[in-house]
Structure formats: C-alpha cells, structure tokens
Phi, psi and omega in degrees: 000337179259007176293139181293137177265318178233134178230123173254125181231113183057035186295127186220134176219127180249152171236158172249121184224118178064035182078354180254148180269116182245147179265114179276315177229133189236100168055056187268131180243122177212153169225140169243123186275164177302135172073000178256162175253118174252123181276133179234124190228163180154170183287164178296138181084010180280348179117000183306301179291331170299317181294324179296319180297316184294318178303318182284355188062032178274341167227146185282159178261157171269331179196166180097173178236141164246114183250125180241121184051036175089002185244126181286110179287339183288350180256002184267151180277168180308318184291320179293338183281344185308311182296321183292319177311321184292332186262350177233108186238160190222139171249119187278161181306305185265105187289347176272319184290342182275007178243145169284117180304335186274348184259144166296164179293326175304316181283332173294323175292327185279340186304306182300333180286326179291314185292330183265358178056051181262105168078169174274187182299315183297321183290316178296324180296318179291321177298319181291322175293319177295320173295324174295321175293324182296328184260015172090017188237142186272175182297338181291345179286339181295334179264003181265162177260159189304326183290345179275005183246153171282169179312317184292313181295320183294322179293327175298318178294321176297324174294317177300321178295320180292333193261347195291341177267008183051066182286156168281347187204140165234146177257122174249112186255096179056040182297346180241000189293337181270002189253149173291168193299312181298310180295327176299317178297318175301318178293316178304313181294320174308305183305312180298316178303308187292329181291319182291322180295316190261344180073032185260159171268162181209152167247112190255112183261129172196160172252009176268098184290334176293328175285318182297317183304322187280331196251330185281151168269312172235162183229137173245134182253129178249139170218120175056050169081008178233147169277121183254349177201143179218130179195160169310145181315301187302312181300318180303311181290328179276323182226067171296131185260324182276139182308319188291321181288328179294317182297317178298313181294327176290343179274350180287129182305134179284146183282334180228161176299325184288323177296325176293324175295320183278336184293133172291125177274137180236114182248118179263148186272133171066197173244168179300146179289159174301150179300327184278353180234043182289139181287164175283166179073215173290127186293343180273348190303329174296336179251003191273133182283350183235015183300139176241181188300320183299325181298333185277348186241322188255127182275119181286145181261155176291108178249138185270132174239219190289144173053039170073025184258114177241139187217150177243079185205127175300330183259007176292000000 
C-alpha cells in the first residue's frame, strides 16, 4: 500500500520567451503513494499545471525522470505509452474546453475505451451509463452535448471520463476552481468517495488551501518552479517551516474574529519575479521577511527532517 506509484526525479522544464530561456520547473522531486492524495499548492504561475502536463507527457522534459509503477515514462515512445495512459488519467481545469463540442457526452466517454480497445459496442455503452450513474448523472446525459450542461455537470462528466478506464491514479488540475462554492463541495465529496471506492492515488493541484486541507494526505508547496516544502497535511498546517508556506497559510481567511486576532501576520514584499528574471540564491529571498545574506547567494536544497517533513530553507 505504501509503495510509490508515481516518482518524479529532478524534473526540469524550460521555455523560451522573448528570446530568453526561462525555467518553469527546476529539479522537482516528488512521490505519490498508492491510494494517497498529494496536494500541490502555490501561487498562479509557479509551475503546477506545467508539472501536471509533464507527468502526462503532454509536454517534453529537458531533464529528469517520471517513473510510474517503476517504469520511466520519459523514455517511452507514443505507442509504448498507450497502456500507461490508461492507468494515469487527468481531470483538466476547464471542464468546457476539455470536451470536443461536436461529440455527445456518451461518445466522449466512450472514446478512451475505443482507444484502449476495451469491449464491444454494447459493453462500452454499458460502461458509459455506469460511469454517468456513478457521478450522479442519468442515462439521458449520454445524448447531450457539453454546452447543454452546467459547469458542475461538465466536471462530473470529466471525472467520469477519467475513471472509466479504472486508472491507478488521477491528476486533478484545479478541478474545482471554476465552480461555485456549493458545486465545489459536491465535486470534492464525489472525488473522495470515488477514491475510497476504487482505491486510486491522486495528485490534487489547487491554489485553494481550504480544499487541499480537506482532501490531501500530504501537501507539497511550490514557488517559482521548485518544491520548497513537503509534509503530511496536519503537520504542515501546525508547523509550517518555510516563510512562503507560512505566508500562504496566513492568507487563508480566518473563520472567527478570535482566529484572526491570534493568527500571526505574514506580510510579503512585492510580487513574484518574472520567470526570465529569477533571483540568485533562494528564489524567495527578495520577498522573504527573514532573509539573511546567505539566502541571496546559496540555493537551498529540499532536505528531509522529522516525520517526513522536508523543507528548502537555510533557516528552517
């Protein structure tokens, strides 16, 4: 149960913008265990979605390995990847843009089964109706088109499409960010119920810390393409070590006036630098309220401490 299902080793990705080579991901190391949910949080533009697309082999890497169930996916051809794509699925951020508007939802759900050559037409039809029922939608939705559904209904169908092949793991890239609060709670509960029923692992990417606190077993914090802290959920919330993590947690609205008074305030200076203008040393030091001279020159490495709590900070 505790064997790593997904392992990222020194994953690095650069893009070229305006003639400059910028790092979207820098030496990212992560693992996702079987049947666990790893939350991935950070500000917009920190590399979360790029990491998700890299894991799915939708974009190539510049360096590093992505190992799934012990197999390095980065060295596989497109044909060799096919069976692994069935075991590793993704729920995209925009539930509308992730569907072909010309296909009915039934056809969209059937497509993965056709690609993977699962069953005949009757068996595929039965699987489609079963998955629609599993996510709380009736058989009549199979004949509808994406534009005929609400955002929450489309996201339910997207989850059904990701699960129809019975994957070992799913990646949820901001899967609830486009939904209103009530529908968001329904989708989160649905994901948790399905994960409990099917025993799958998941990488849950979000900038909503309250959602991550509710759903994740462990949490990784990213800043400018690097993982700066990784810990079990409860430990991260009780004992955040990195100044950036403390600032993120302090930004979550307090539930009561008493919480607001007791919470330590963390004020960051300025905005995240442009990717093409990353500072030397610790990438966070220009905004860090406790930075010292060493932070400006030496890049801290992610070091594991007690109880599986890892942090990349000279002062932790």
